[in-house]
MARMI-104249 format. One record per residue (C-alpha): residue number from 1; residue in three letters; chain; z, x, y. Coordinates in nm, 2 decimals. Each point is the difference from the previous one (the first is absolute). Layout:
% MARMI-104249
    nr   rest   kette       c3       c1       c2
   NUM    ALA       A        Z        X        Y
...
END
This chain:
% MARMI-104249
    nr   rest   kette       c3       c1       c2
     1    UNK       A     4.25    -0.18    13.09
     2    UNK       A    -0.12     0.08    -0.35
     3    UNK       A    -0.37     0.05     0.01
     4    UNK       A    -0.28     0.10    -0.23
     5    UNK       A    -0.02     0.34     0.16
     6    UNK       A     0.36     0.06    -0.07
     7    UNK       A    -0.07    -0.08    -0.37
     8    UNK       A    -0.31     0.22     0.02
     9    UNK       A     0.21     0.30     0.12
    10    UNK       A     0.26    -0.06    -0.27
    11    UNK       A    -0.26    -0.03    -0.27
    12    UNK       A    -0.20     0.31     0.11
    13    UNK       A     0.30     0.22     0.04
    14    UNK       A     0.16    -0.11    -0.32
    15    UNK       A    -0.30     0.05    -0.22
    16    UNK       A    -0.14     0.31     0.18
    17    UNK       A    -0.35    -0.10    -0.10
    18    UNK       A    -0.23     0.29     0.11
    19    UNK       A    -0.37    -0.02    -0.03
    20    UNK       A    -0.12     0.33     0.15
    21    UNK       A     0.12     0.34     0.11
    22    UNK       A    -0.17     0.28     0.19
    23    UNK       A     0.26     0.27    -0.04
    24    UNK       A    -0.24     0.29     0.07
    25    UNK       A    -0.15    -0.15     0.32
    26    UNK       A     0.12     0.03     0.35
    27    UNK       A     0.16    -0.34    -0.03
    28    UNK       A     0.24     0.00    -0.30
    29    UNK       A     0.04    -0.37    -0.02
    30    UNK       A     0.03    -0.26    -0.27
    31    UNK       A    -0.15    -0.34     0.03
    32    UNK       A     0.23    -0.29    -0.07
    33    UNK       A    -0.16    -0.30    -0.16
    34    UNK       A     0.06    -0.27    -0.26
    35    UNK       A    -0.34     0.06    -0.15
    36    UNK       A     0.09     0.28    -0.24
    37    UNK       A    -0.21     0.06    -0.31
    38    UNK       A    -0.15    -0.35     0.00
    39    UNK       A    -0.22     0.10     0.30
    40    UNK       A     0.00    -0.34     0.16
    41    UNK       A    -0.28    -0.03     0.26
    42    UNK       A    -0.13    -0.25     0.24
    43    UNK       A     0.23    -0.20     0.23
    44    UNK       A     0.30     0.03    -0.23
    45    UNK       A    -0.04     0.37    -0.01
    46    UNK       A    -0.03     0.02     0.38
    47    UNK       A     0.32    -0.21     0.04
    48    UNK       A     0.19     0.21    -0.24
    49    UNK       A    -0.11     0.33     0.16
    50    UNK       A     0.08    -0.14     0.35
    51    UNK       A     0.35    -0.09    -0.12
    52    UNK       A     0.04     0.36    -0.10
    53    UNK       A     0.00     0.10     0.37
    54    UNK       A     0.33    -0.18     0.07
    55    UNK       A     0.24     0.24    -0.19
    56    UNK       A    -0.13     0.28     0.22
    57    UNK       A     0.07    -0.21     0.31
    58    UNK       A     0.37     0.02    -0.07
    59    UNK       A     0.00     0.35     0.13
    60    UNK       A    -0.05    -0.15     0.35
    61    UNK       A     0.34    -0.17    -0.02
    62    UNK       A     0.36     0.10    -0.08
    63    UNK       A    -0.07    -0.04    -0.37
    64    UNK       A     0.12     0.35    -0.07
    65    UNK       A     0.21     0.26     0.18
    66    UNK       A    -0.30     0.22     0.07
    67    UNK       A    -0.26    -0.22     0.17
    68    UNK       A    -0.25    -0.03     0.28
    69    UNK       A     0.26    -0.15     0.24
    70    UNK       A     0.26     0.28    -0.06
    71    UNK       A    -0.22     0.28     0.14
    72    UNK       A    -0.18    -0.19     0.27
    73    UNK       A     0.32    -0.14     0.13
    74    UNK       A     0.20     0.32    -0.03
    75    UNK       A    -0.28     0.17     0.20
    76    UNK       A     0.11    -0.21     0.30
    77    UNK       A     0.29    -0.05     0.24
    78    UNK       A     0.13    -0.32    -0.17
    79    UNK       A     0.08     0.12    -0.36
    80    UNK       A     0.23     0.25    -0.15
    81    UNK       A     0.00     0.11    -0.37
    82    UNK       A     0.33     0.15    -0.11
    83    UNK       A    -0.10     0.16    -0.33
    84    UNK       A     0.05     0.37     0.03
    85    UNK       A     0.18    -0.02     0.33
    86    UNK       A    -0.15     0.07     0.35
    87    UNK       A    -0.14     0.36    -0.01
    88    UNK       A    -0.37    -0.02     0.09
    89    UNK       A    -0.10     0.21    -0.30
    90    UNK       A     0.16    -0.23    -0.26
    91    UNK       A    -0.19    -0.27    -0.20
    92    UNK       A     0.11    -0.28     0.23
    93    UNK       A     0.03     0.21     0.32
    94    UNK       A    -0.36     0.10    -0.03
    95    UNK       A    -0.10    -0.37     0.01
    96    UNK       A     0.25    -0.08     0.28
    97    UNK       A    -0.13     0.27     0.23
    98    UNK       A    -0.37     0.03    -0.07
    99    UNK       A     0.05     0.33    -0.19
   100    UNK       A    -0.19    -0.07    -0.32
   101    UNK       A    -0.21     0.26    -0.18
   102    UNK       A    -0.28    -0.04    -0.26
   103    UNK       A     0.24     0.04    -0.29
   104    UNK       A     0.24    -0.27     0.10
   105    UNK       A     0.02    -0.27    -0.28
   106    UNK       A    -0.06    -0.29     0.24
   107    UNK       A    -0.31     0.16     0.15
   108    UNK       A    -0.15    -0.01    -0.35
   109    UNK       A     0.14    -0.33    -0.10
   110    UNK       A    -0.14    -0.18     0.30
   111    UNK       A    -0.35     0.15    -0.06
   112    UNK       A     0.00    -0.08    -0.37
   113    UNK       A     0.14    -0.35     0.04
   114    UNK       A    -0.25    -0.11     0.26
   115    UNK       A    -0.29     0.15    -0.19
   116    UNK       A     0.12    -0.20    -0.30
   117    UNK       A    -0.07    -0.31     0.20
   118    UNK       A    -0.34     0.13     0.10
   119    UNK       A    -0.09     0.09    -0.37
   120    UNK       A     0.10    -0.34    -0.13
   121    UNK       A    -0.18    -0.18     0.28
   122    UNK       A    -0.31     0.21    -0.05
   123    UNK       A    -0.01    -0.10    -0.36
   124    UNK       A    -0.01    -0.37     0.10
   125    UNK       A    -0.27     0.06     0.27
   126    UNK       A    -0.23     0.22    -0.21
   127    UNK       A     0.02    -0.21    -0.32
   128    UNK       A    -0.01    -0.34     0.16
   129    UNK       A    -0.15     0.04     0.35
   130    UNK       A    -0.33    -0.15    -0.10
   131    UNK       A     0.14    -0.31    -0.16
   132    UNK       A    -0.08    -0.33     0.18
   133    UNK       A     0.25    -0.25    -0.14
   134    UNK       A     0.26    -0.11     0.25
   135    UNK       A     0.32     0.12    -0.18
   136    UNK       A    -0.14     0.35    -0.05
   137    UNK       A    -0.12     0.02     0.37
   138    UNK       A     0.36    -0.08     0.09
   139    UNK       A     0.14     0.27    -0.23
   140    UNK       A    -0.24     0.26     0.13
   141    UNK       A     0.10    -0.09     0.36
   142    UNK       A     0.37     0.05    -0.09
   143    UNK       A    -0.08     0.34    -0.14
   144    UNK       A    -0.20     0.09     0.31
   145    UNK       A     0.30    -0.11     0.21
   146    UNK       A     0.25     0.22    -0.18
   147    UNK       A    -0.24     0.30    -0.01
   148    UNK       A    -0.05    -0.02     0.38
   149    UNK       A     0.38    -0.05     0.04
   150    UNK       A     0.08     0.30    -0.21
   151    UNK       A    -0.26     0.21     0.19
   152    UNK       A     0.15    -0.10     0.33
   153    UNK       A     0.34     0.11    -0.11
   154    UNK       A    -0.14     0.33    -0.13
   155    UNK       A    -0.18     0.05     0.33
   156    UNK       A     0.31    -0.08     0.21
   157    UNK       A     0.21     0.28    -0.16
   158    UNK       A    -0.25     0.26    -0.12
   159    UNK       A    -0.30    -0.06     0.23
   160    UNK       A    -0.34    -0.01    -0.16
   161    UNK       A     0.01     0.03    -0.38
   162    UNK       A    -0.26    -0.01    -0.27
   163    UNK       A    -0.17    -0.34     0.01
   164    UNK       A    -0.04    -0.09    -0.37
   165    UNK       A    -0.18    -0.33    -0.04
   166    UNK       A    -0.06     0.00    -0.38
   167    UNK       A    -0.27     0.15    -0.21
   168    UNK       A     0.00     0.35     0.16
   169    UNK       A    -0.01     0.32    -0.21
   170    UNK       A     0.33     0.15     0.09
   171    UNK       A    -0.02     0.29    -0.24
   172    UNK       A    -0.09     0.25     0.27
   173    UNK       A     0.23    -0.16     0.26
   174    UNK       A    -0.05    -0.20     0.31
   175    UNK       A     0.05     0.09     0.37
   176    UNK       A     0.19    -0.19     0.26
   177    UNK       A    -0.19    -0.28     0.18
   178    UNK       A    -0.04     0.02     0.37
   179    UNK       A     0.23    -0.20     0.23
   180    UNK       A    -0.30    -0.22     0.09
   181    UNK       A    -0.08    -0.06    -0.36
   182    UNK       A     0.35    -0.09    -0.08
   183    UNK       A     0.03    -0.25     0.28
   184    UNK       A    -0.35    -0.15    -0.06
   185    UNK       A     0.07    -0.05    -0.37
   186    UNK       A     0.34    -0.17     0.06
   187    UNK       A    -0.13    -0.22     0.27
   188    UNK       A    -0.32    -0.10    -0.19
   189    UNK       A     0.19    -0.08    -0.32
   190    UNK       A     0.24    -0.23     0.17
   191    UNK       A    -0.26    -0.17     0.21
   192    UNK       A    -0.21    -0.06    -0.31
   193    UNK       A     0.28    -0.19    -0.17
   194    UNK       A     0.16    -0.19     0.28
   195    UNK       A    -0.23    -0.30    -0.06
   196    UNK       A     0.02     0.04    -0.38
   197    UNK       A     0.37    -0.02    -0.06
   198    UNK       A     0.17    -0.34     0.01
   199    UNK       A     0.21    -0.11     0.30
   200    UNK       A     0.28    -0.09    -0.23
   201    UNK       A     0.11     0.03    -0.37
   202    UNK       A     0.20    -0.22    -0.23
   203    UNK       A     0.35     0.11    -0.06
   204    UNK       A    -0.11     0.14    -0.33
   205    UNK       A    -0.21     0.26     0.18
   206    UNK       A     0.24     0.09     0.28
   207    UNK       A    -0.02     0.37     0.07
   208    UNK       A    -0.38     0.02     0.00
   209    UNK       A    -0.18     0.08     0.33
   210    UNK       A    -0.14    -0.29     0.19
   211    UNK       A    -0.25     0.00     0.29
   212    UNK       A     0.29    -0.01     0.24
   213    UNK       A     0.15     0.31    -0.16
   214    UNK       A    -0.34     0.17     0.06
   215    UNK       A     0.00    -0.12     0.37
   216    UNK       A     0.36     0.12     0.05
   217    UNK       A    -0.09     0.33    -0.15
   218    UNK       A    -0.30     0.04     0.23
   219    UNK       A     0.21    -0.09     0.30
   220    UNK       A     0.22     0.31    -0.08
   221    UNK       A    -0.30     0.21    -0.09
   222    UNK       A    -0.16    -0.07     0.34
   223    UNK       A     0.33     0.05     0.17
   224    UNK       A     0.02     0.35    -0.15
   225    UNK       A    -0.35     0.07     0.12
   226    UNK       A     0.11    -0.12     0.34
   227    UNK       A    -0.28    -0.26    -0.01
   228    UNK       A     0.22    -0.24     0.19
   229    UNK       A    -0.25    -0.29     0.03
   230    UNK       A    -0.07    -0.02    -0.37
   231    UNK       A     0.37     0.05    -0.08
   232    UNK       A     0.08    -0.29     0.23
   233    UNK       A    -0.27    -0.23    -0.14
   234    UNK       A     0.10     0.05    -0.36
   235    UNK       A     0.37    -0.03     0.07
   236    UNK       A    -0.05    -0.32     0.20
   237    UNK       A    -0.22    -0.15    -0.27
   238    UNK       A     0.29     0.05    -0.25
   239    UNK       A     0.26    -0.13     0.23
   240    UNK       A    -0.20    -0.31     0.10
   241    UNK       A    -0.19    -0.09    -0.32
   242    UNK       A     0.17     0.14    -0.31
   243    UNK       A     0.26    -0.27    -0.03
   244    UNK       A     0.28     0.26    -0.02
   245    UNK       A     0.31    -0.05     0.22
   246    UNK       A     0.30     0.20     0.11
   247    UNK       A     0.32    -0.05    -0.20
   248    UNK       A     0.27    -0.15     0.21
   249    UNK       A     0.25     0.28    -0.09
   250    UNK       A    -0.08     0.36    -0.06
   251    UNK       A     0.20     0.04    -0.33
   252    UNK       A    -0.21    -0.26    -0.17
   253    UNK       A    -0.32     0.20     0.04
   254    UNK       A     0.14     0.23    -0.26
   255    UNK       A     0.22    -0.23    -0.21
   256    UNK       A    -0.24    -0.29    -0.05
   257    UNK       A    -0.29     0.10    -0.22
   258    UNK       A    -0.33    -0.16     0.10
   259    UNK       A     0.12    -0.12     0.34
   260    UNK       A    -0.24    -0.11     0.27
   261    UNK       A     0.01     0.34     0.19
   262    UNK       A    -0.14     0.20    -0.30
   263    UNK       A    -0.37     0.08     0.01
   264    UNK       A     0.02     0.24    -0.30
   265    UNK       A     0.29     0.13    -0.21
   266    UNK       A     0.08     0.21    -0.30
   267    UNK       A     0.15    -0.22    -0.26
   268    UNK       A     0.33     0.13    -0.14
   269    UNK       A     0.15    -0.11    -0.34
   270    UNK       A     0.37    -0.02    -0.08
   271    UNK       A    -0.05     0.20    -0.31
   272    UNK       A     0.10     0.35    -0.09
   273    UNK       A    -0.24     0.25     0.17
   274    UNK       A    -0.20    -0.27     0.17
   275    UNK       A     0.20    -0.11     0.30
   276    UNK       A     0.07     0.08     0.37
   277    UNK       A     0.25     0.29    -0.01
   278    UNK       A     0.05     0.02     0.38
   279    UNK       A     0.36    -0.11     0.00
   280    UNK       A     0.10     0.22    -0.30
   281    UNK       A    -0.18     0.30     0.15
   282    UNK       A     0.20    -0.05     0.32
   283    UNK       A     0.34    -0.08    -0.14
   284    UNK       A     0.29     0.24    -0.01
   285    UNK       A     0.27    -0.07    -0.26
   286    UNK       A     0.31    -0.01     0.24
   287    UNK       A    -0.18    -0.23     0.23
   288    UNK       A    -0.11    -0.22    -0.29
   289    UNK       A     0.36    -0.03    -0.12
   290    UNK       A     0.14    -0.07     0.34
   291    UNK       A    -0.26    -0.28     0.06
   292    UNK       A     0.08    -0.16    -0.34
   293    UNK       A    -0.36     0.03    -0.13
   294    UNK       A    -0.03     0.00    -0.38
   295    UNK       A    -0.28     0.09    -0.24
   296    UNK       A    -0.18     0.23     0.25
   297    UNK       A    -0.04     0.37    -0.06
   298    UNK       A     0.05     0.25     0.28
   299    UNK       A    -0.27     0.27     0.04
   300    UNK       A     0.13     0.10     0.35
   301    UNK       A    -0.34     0.09     0.13
   302    UNK       A    -0.17    -0.23     0.25
   303    UNK       A     0.11    -0.11     0.34
   304    UNK       A    -0.07    -0.03     0.37
   305    UNK       A     0.03     0.31     0.21
   306    UNK       A     0.30    -0.02     0.22
   307    UNK       A    -0.18     0.06     0.33
   308    UNK       A    -0.25    -0.27    -0.07
   309    UNK       A     0.27    -0.25    -0.09
   310    UNK       A     0.16     0.06     0.34
   311    UNK       A    -0.32    -0.12     0.18
   312    UNK       A     0.06    -0.36    -0.11
   313    UNK       A     0.13    -0.24     0.26
   314    UNK       A     0.34    -0.14    -0.06
   315    UNK       A    -0.03    -0.32    -0.19
   316    UNK       A    -0.35     0.06    -0.13
   317    UNK       A    -0.01    -0.19    -0.33
   318    UNK       A    -0.24     0.25    -0.14
   319    UNK       A     0.30     0.24    -0.02
   320    UNK       A     0.26    -0.27    -0.07
   321    UNK       A     0.32     0.15    -0.15
   322    UNK       A     0.03    -0.07    -0.38
   323    UNK       A     0.28    -0.25    -0.07
   324    UNK       A     0.20     0.08    -0.31
   325    UNK       A     0.12    -0.36    -0.04
   326    UNK       A    -0.34    -0.17     0.01
   327    UNK       A    -0.21     0.29    -0.12
   328    UNK       A    -0.24    -0.06     0.29
   329    UNK       A    -0.11     0.22     0.28
   330    UNK       A    -0.18     0.34    -0.01
   331    UNK       A     0.18     0.31     0.14
   332    UNK       A     0.31     0.18    -0.11
   333    UNK       A     0.13     0.23     0.27
   334    UNK       A     0.31     0.10     0.18
   335    UNK       A     0.34     0.02    -0.16
   336    UNK       A     0.00    -0.20    -0.32
   337    UNK       A     0.33    -0.11    -0.14
   338    UNK       A     0.12    -0.09    -0.35
   339    UNK       A     0.19    -0.33    -0.07
   340    UNK       A     0.33     0.17     0.08
   341    UNK       A    -0.12     0.10     0.34
   342    UNK       A    -0.03     0.37    -0.08
   343    UNK       A    -0.33     0.18     0.10
   344    UNK       A    -0.26     0.06    -0.27
   345    UNK       A    -0.07     0.34     0.15
   346    UNK       A     0.26     0.23     0.16
   347    UNK       A     0.36    -0.08     0.05
   348    UNK       A     0.20    -0.26     0.18
   349    UNK       A     0.07     0.24     0.27
   350    UNK       A    -0.36     0.13     0.01
   351    UNK       A    -0.24    -0.26    -0.13
   352    UNK       A    -0.36     0.11    -0.05
   353    UNK       A    -0.30    -0.22     0.06
   354    UNK       A    -0.26    -0.08    -0.26
   355    UNK       A    -0.27     0.19     0.20
   356    UNK       A     0.22     0.30     0.04
   357    UNK       A     0.09     0.02    -0.37
   358    UNK       A    -0.35    -0.10    -0.14
   359    UNK       A    -0.22     0.15     0.27
   360    UNK       A    -0.16    -0.35     0.04
   361    UNK       A     0.06    -0.37     0.05
   362    UNK       A    -0.04    -0.20    -0.32
   363    UNK       A    -0.27    -0.27     0.03
   364    UNK       A    -0.03    -0.30    -0.22
   365    UNK       A    -0.31    -0.14     0.15
   366    UNK       A    -0.09    -0.14    -0.34
   367    UNK       A     0.28    -0.23    -0.13
   368    UNK       A     0.29     0.12    -0.20
   369    UNK       A    -0.03    -0.16    -0.34
   370    UNK       A     0.30     0.05    -0.23
   371    UNK       A    -0.02     0.08    -0.37
   372    UNK       A    -0.37     0.09    -0.01
   373    UNK       A    -0.17     0.18    -0.29
   374    UNK       A     0.10     0.36    -0.03
   375    UNK       A     0.20    -0.06     0.32
   376    UNK       A    -0.32     0.06     0.20
   377    UNK       A    -0.29    -0.24    -0.07
   378    UNK       A     0.01    -0.29     0.25
   379    UNK       A    -0.24    -0.28     0.02
   380    UNK       A    -0.09     0.04     0.37
   381    UNK       A    -0.36     0.04     0.08
   382    UNK       A    -0.11     0.28     0.24
   383    UNK       A    -0.24    -0.11     0.28
   384    UNK       A    -0.31     0.21     0.06
   385    UNK       A    -0.14    -0.22     0.28
   386    UNK       A     0.19    -0.27     0.19
   387    UNK       A    -0.05    -0.21     0.30
   388    UNK       A     0.28     0.15     0.21
   389    UNK       A    -0.17     0.33    -0.01
   390    UNK       A    -0.34    -0.16     0.08
   391    UNK       A     0.17    -0.16     0.31
   392    UNK       A     0.08     0.36     0.11
   393    UNK       A    -0.35     0.12    -0.07
   394    UNK       A    -0.14    -0.27     0.22
   395    UNK       A     0.26     0.08     0.27
   396    UNK       A    -0.08     0.37     0.00
   397    UNK       A    -0.37    -0.06     0.02
   398    UNK       A     0.03    -0.26     0.28
   399    UNK       A     0.22     0.24     0.20
   400    UNK       A    -0.25     0.28    -0.04
   401    UNK       A    -0.27    -0.24     0.12
   402    UNK       A     0.20    -0.06     0.31
   403    UNK       A     0.14    -0.34    -0.09
   404    UNK       A     0.37     0.09     0.00
   405    UNK       A     0.14    -0.36     0.06
   406    UNK       A    -0.20    -0.12    -0.30
   407    UNK       A     0.13     0.30    -0.20
   408    UNK       A     0.36    -0.09     0.07
   409    UNK       A    -0.06    -0.36    -0.11
   410    UNK       A    -0.04     0.14    -0.35
   411    UNK       A     0.29     0.24     0.01
   412    UNK       A     0.25    -0.26     0.13
   413    UNK       A    -0.01    -0.23    -0.31
   414    UNK       A     0.13     0.29    -0.21
   415    UNK       A     0.27     0.09     0.26
   416    UNK       A     0.11    -0.37     0.01
   417    UNK       A     0.03     0.00    -0.37
   418    UNK       A     0.21     0.32     0.02
   419    UNK       A     0.22    -0.15     0.27
   420    UNK       A    -0.08     0.26     0.26
   421    UNK       A    -0.11    -0.05     0.36
   422    UNK       A    -0.37    -0.08     0.06
   423    UNK       A    -0.22     0.24     0.19
   424    UNK       A    -0.17    -0.08     0.33
   425    UNK       A    -0.15     0.16     0.30
   426    UNK       A    -0.09     0.34    -0.16
   427    UNK       A    -0.27     0.23     0.11
   428    UNK       A    -0.26     0.10    -0.26
   429    UNK       A     0.17     0.33    -0.06
   430    UNK       A     0.34    -0.15    -0.04
   431    UNK       A    -0.14    -0.26    -0.23
   432    UNK       A    -0.16     0.27    -0.21
   433    UNK       A     0.33     0.16    -0.06
   434    UNK       A     0.17    -0.33    -0.06
   435    UNK       A    -0.25    -0.11    -0.26
   436    UNK       A     0.03     0.33    -0.19
   437    UNK       A     0.38    -0.04     0.01
   438    UNK       A    -0.03    -0.36    -0.12
   439    UNK       A    -0.22     0.12    -0.29
   440    UNK       A     0.28     0.23    -0.11
   441    UNK       A     0.27    -0.27     0.02
   442    UNK       A    -0.21    -0.27    -0.16
   443    UNK       A    -0.18     0.19    -0.28
   444    UNK       A     0.24     0.29    -0.09
   445    UNK       A    -0.03     0.11    -0.37
   446    UNK       A    -0.32    -0.20    -0.05
   447    UNK       A    -0.23     0.30     0.02
   448    UNK       A    -0.16    -0.05     0.34
   449    UNK       A     0.20     0.25     0.21
   450    UNK       A    -0.19     0.32    -0.08
   451    UNK       A    -0.33    -0.14     0.10
   452    UNK       A     0.14    -0.16     0.31
   453    UNK       A     0.15     0.32     0.12
   454    UNK       A    -0.31     0.20    -0.07
   455    UNK       A    -0.21    -0.26     0.19
   456    UNK       A     0.24     0.03     0.29
   457    UNK       A    -0.01     0.38    -0.01
   458    UNK       A     0.38     0.01    -0.06
   459    UNK       A     0.06     0.09    -0.36
   460    UNK       A     0.09     0.36     0.05
   461    UNK       A     0.22    -0.06     0.30
   462    UNK       A     0.19    -0.29    -0.17
   463    UNK       A     0.06     0.20    -0.31
   464    UNK       A     0.11     0.30     0.22
   465    UNK       A     0.26    -0.23     0.15
   466    UNK       A     0.13    -0.09    -0.35
   467    UNK       A     0.00     0.37    -0.09
   468    UNK       A     0.20     0.09     0.31
   469    UNK       A     0.26    -0.27    -0.09
   470    UNK       A     0.04     0.11    -0.36
   471    UNK       A    -0.05     0.37     0.02
   472    UNK       A     0.14     0.07     0.35
   473    UNK       A    -0.29     0.21     0.11
   474    UNK       A    -0.36    -0.04     0.11
   475    UNK       A    -0.27    -0.06    -0.27
   476    UNK       A    -0.21     0.31     0.01
   477    UNK       A    -0.32    -0.18    -0.11
   478    UNK       A     0.04    -0.28     0.26
   479    UNK       A    -0.34     0.09     0.16
   480    UNK       A    -0.19     0.08    -0.32
   481    UNK       A    -0.26    -0.28    -0.03
   482    UNK       A    -0.08     0.12    -0.35
   483    UNK       A     0.31    -0.18    -0.12
   484    UNK       A    -0.15    -0.33     0.09
   485    UNK       A    -0.17     0.02    -0.34
   486    UNK       A     0.15     0.08    -0.34
   487    UNK       A    -0.14     0.30    -0.19
   488    UNK       A    -0.24    -0.06    -0.28
   489    UNK       A     0.20     0.03    -0.33
   490    UNK       A    -0.03     0.33    -0.19
   491    UNK       A    -0.09    -0.18    -0.32
   492    UNK       A    -0.30    -0.18     0.17
   493    UNK       A    -0.13     0.33     0.14
   494    UNK       A     0.03     0.16    -0.35
   495    UNK       A    -0.20    -0.29    -0.16
   496    UNK       A    -0.27    -0.01     0.27
   497    UNK       A    -0.17     0.32     0.11
   498    UNK       A    -0.18    -0.17     0.29
   499    UNK       A     0.32    -0.14     0.15
   500    UNK       A     0.14     0.19     0.29
   501    UNK       A     0.36     0.01     0.13
   502    UNK       A     0.09    -0.16     0.33
   503    UNK       A     0.03     0.22     0.30
   504    UNK       A     0.33     0.17     0.04
   505    UNK       A     0.11     0.00    -0.37
END
């Protein structure tokens, strides 16, 4: 789907139009816009400044090798990053095993990238928040959505952070907000715009947040607060009234842009530097050649952790074997053979599996597209919110409210689609475990797992199991709850004298 937002991204990145910089402040961000020196104001200026948010949203997807999803997925049981090998002190190992320090590049990149969204959004809100024309009201609502979305992501990995809303004097620094202030702000912002944003957009505005995206966001927000009734109410509203529908097959959720299951997605462009790099970042060159895939680079980094892969039921289509002939399917595991029958890894007498050789199972959850720009930039959008996940939010909330049969009614459609046996007759405790497992199988590599495991109180134990598998010894920080949060980056502490490091770092 070629949309205006895709053209916006292309135009903004290509021309690098920058209208403001605050290099000496705590937030060293540039504002993207198409206003430039002409200083366009009014509704047109609001629209252009709002469009400037969207290049920063790319960080939330697989647009680059170092992105939001890499670290938050590697921090869990379901993902394994191969760069730098397995040792827990290496660049990738520190992410794989919750062993990051304040100087790690990804700790700083996540902070900076999310605050760029905040800064750009603040510019829209502060400059145009008082305007009363309908288009500008809509643009300000979009900015408020993305600002709250970015703050929720910051909060989920760093805990309370400085709550910059625009217009503050940051020259002397700004302290962290309280937990209550963070949660109140995020909730209030989203509730203020849920009746302002439209229910749907034309195809030319695909990728902008609708009121249903707001409601799906709030369903997860309340789920993480364990406010089960509100989570249930919001999720059921989305399921019943949004007009969204589950795709009939799992693969099409990720191969068909703009499909009925998507509530909000990051647009990806099949242009150099602007596409979805997930497959290229996962690919290994010997595997690529054996599968007959052309025009795709091989960064040999991303993948599914072997122990998590082994939890899928036999025949689960969410882990369907990749078929070299049809170039369909998802997972590459086991002994892979060349056209002549010889093993890709090991010898004829002693073949080696993909997961043994590469320390992970290769996942092509997003479709393999041959001969893409730079061998890495595919046109496959990355969902941020989708109906399948909202089904599971409703199921979890209903189970916690004591309505387990109703909960399973919203797990089983996903299991039917995956061709695995439906669930029935479970106790509340058994259903709680089953729903968490289902979340992992259904939404792996989509950025949900870290929050889900924290909510369940299982992040440390699940990562400890992964550590035991790869390192062959117990994880010494398995009971250290400080590791549930990332450290505040060193650069942020240096720029802001009032900002304090998280406990334990």
